C-alpha positions as CSV (number, residue, x, y, z in Angstrom):
1,X,0.1,0.2,-0.1
2,X,1.4,3.2,-1.5
3,X,0.1,6.6,0.0
4,X,2.9,9.4,0.6
5,X,6.2,9.4,2.5
6,X,4.4,8.7,6.2
7,X,3.4,4.9,4.9
8,X,2.7,3.1,7.7
9,X,3.5,5.8,10.6
10,X,-0.4,7.3,11.0
11,X,-2.6,3.9,13.0
12,X,0.5,1.6,13.5
13,X,0.9,0.5,16.7
14,X,5.1,0.4,18.2
15,X,3.9,-2.1,21.0
16,X,3.0,-5.3,19.0
17,X,0.9,-6.9,22.0
18,X,-1.3,-3.6,21.4
19,X,-3.3,-3.7,18.4
20,X,-5.5,-1.8,17.2
21,X,-8.9,-2.3,14.3
22,X,-6.5,-0.1,12.3
23,X,-3.4,-2.2,12.1
24,X,-6.0,-5.2,11.6
25,X,-7.3,-3.2,8.6
26,X,-4.4,-2.2,7.6
27,X,-2.6,-5.9,7.7
28,X,-5.7,-6.9,6.0
29,X,-5.9,-4.2,3.0
30,X,-2.6,-5.1,2.6
31,X,-2.2,-8.7,2.1
32,X,-5.3,-8.8,0.0
33,X,-5.6,-5.6,-2.4
34,X,-2.7,-2.9,-4.4
35,X,-4.1,0.5,-3.1
36,X,-2.0,3.5,-4.3
37,X,-3.1,7.0,-4.1
38,X,-2.6,9.2,-7.6
39,X,-1.6,12.5,-6.0
40,X,-2.6,14.4,-9.1
41,X,-5.9,14.1,-9.3
42,X,-6.5,12.9,-6.0
43,X,-8.1,9.8,-6.0
44,X,-7.0,5.7,-5.5
45,X,-6.0,3.3,-7.4
46,X,-7.7,-0.3,-6.3
47,X,-6.9,-3.4,-7.2
48,X,-6.8,-7.2,-6.1
49,X,-3.3,-8.1,-5.9
50,X,-2.2,-11.6,-8.2
51,X,-0.8,-14.4,-6.7
52,X,1.9,-16.2,-7.2
53,X,2.6,-19.0,-8.7
């Protein structure tokens, strides 16, 4: 997931023992989807990740 220079710093918890709903959501989305933010048109481009065989 690529969202600017501060990728992964907004809601990530430093202590892995204390995970928030945001951590679980980010892990799920990064695992299933390729998400890119287009800074020129201000929109997101979302696609399923391709499976490796």
